[in-house]
N, C-alpha and C positions, 0 to 999 in steps of 0.2 A: 662576526665570523671567527671561528676558532682556527688558529694557525696549525697546520699539520707539522708534526715533529719530523725534521729531516734526519735521516740516518747518516752515518759517515762511511766513507769508502775505506779508510785506513785508520789505525790507531798506532801510537808509538810502540816500537818493538818490545820495550820493557813492560808493556801492559798485556802482552800476549804470551801464551804458553807455546809448547811445541806444536806446530801445525804444518799443513801443506802449503807450499808457496809455488808461485809461477816464477821460473827463472827469467832474468832480464832477456829481452829479445836478442841482445848481442851474443848471448850464450846459446840459447835454443828457442826456437819459435814454435808456438802452438799452431798446428796445422788445421785445427778445428774439426778433426775426424770424429770426435765424440767417444773414442775408446774409453776414456776415463769415466764418463757418465754410464756407459753400457756395462763395463765391468763392475762398477760400484753397485749398480742396480742388481746385477746378477748375483754378486757375492752376498749382498744383504737381503734381497727380497726374492731371488730366484726368477725374477722377470725383469725385463728392461722397459723403462718408461720414465717420463718426466716427473711423475709423482712418487717414484721409488728410488731416486738418486740422491746422494748426499753431497755430490760435487756437480757443478754445472758451469757452463761458460756462455758468454755473450759472443755471438758471431759479429764480426766486423767485416762486412762484404765489400767495403771500399778500400781500406788499407790492409786488410787481412791480418789485423793485429787482434786476435781473439783473446778475451780475458777470462781466466779461470777463477771461480769463486767456491769457497768452502769454509766451514767453521774455522775461526781463528783461535779457538780455545782461550778466550780471554781469561786472564788471571783473576779478575773480580767476579767471574761467573754470573753475568746478569740473567742468563736463561735459567740457570739453576735456582737463583734467588727468587725469580718470579714464579716458579712452579709451586702450586699449592700442595703437591705431593712430593716435595723434594725428599730425597733418600729412598723413595719408592719408585716414582716414575722418572725423575731426573736425578741422576747420581753422579758422583765424582769418584773415579777410581783412585783409591788411596796410594797406590804405588806410582801411577803415572800422572796423576792430576788431570786426566782426560774426563771431560764431561760427556756423559752418554745417556741415552734414553732407554728405559725398560718399557717397551711398547705395550706389554701386557698390563702394566699399571697406569699408563697414560690415559687420561680422560678426554683428551683432544680439546682442551680449553683454549689453546693457542697463546697463553700468556708468555710462554718462552719465545714464541715467534715475535710478539710485540716487543719483548724486552731486548731482543738482539739489536745492538747499536749500529749494525751495518746495513747499507743499502747496496745491492739487493740483500734481503734477509738471508741468513745462512742456515736457517731452520725452516722446515716446511711441514705441512701435514700431508701424510701419504694418502693413498686411495681409501684407507680404512679410518681416516681422520685421526691418526696418531702422529705425534711429532717424530720427525726423523732429522738427524744431523750427523755430520761426520764424527766418527769415533776413532779415526785413524786405523780402521779395521782391527779394533781392539781384540786381542787374542789370536789374531792371524799370524802365524809363524813368520811369513815373509813381509809383514808390515802392510802398509796401505797398498791395495791392489791397483789403484789408479796410477800410482807411481811406477809400479812394476810393469804395467801394460802400456804405458805411454811410449809410443814408438819414437816420438821426437825428443824424449827426455826433457820435456818442457816444464815438468813439475818435479818437486822434491820436498824434503823435509826442511823446516826452517833452520835446523841445526846441522844440516849437511853442507859439504862443500859443493859448489856448482860443478856440473860436468865440464870436462876439458874437451873442447872441440877436436875431433879427429881421434880421440882415445876411446876405444870400446871397453866398457866395463862388463865383465862377466858376472852374472847374478847366480 
């Protein structure tokens, strides 16, 4: 019997590019409202749904410690390297080093999904069988919409300072 390859939940920070993180619960706690998933779907796909989001979370109904997941923008780009149409369907932005998908060119082979080293996988196929993953709202003036619309300030960018409790930041 073939042993199933186990993904990892975390990689050392030096192996990751700029990405969305969930702040420590001592700073801010995810309420599990789903605003990040909804706004992500709406910004990218124009509809809301589990097959159109690029960020997602696991509900913890016992301790209420919800866990947010999204692409970690690995510096070795396993998803990009696995794509048979790299530089057409899976691309790397030369200015930001963000890996993103050109859905028009994607053939839906799911090699990028299999190559993602994380569990749960941070890439999925949408309702049209095209790969989708977080691109940090590439090209959006205000940056990632999920961060902007998170009412609890539970998520931020990996290179940002955590929010200070009791201090309101005007955007």
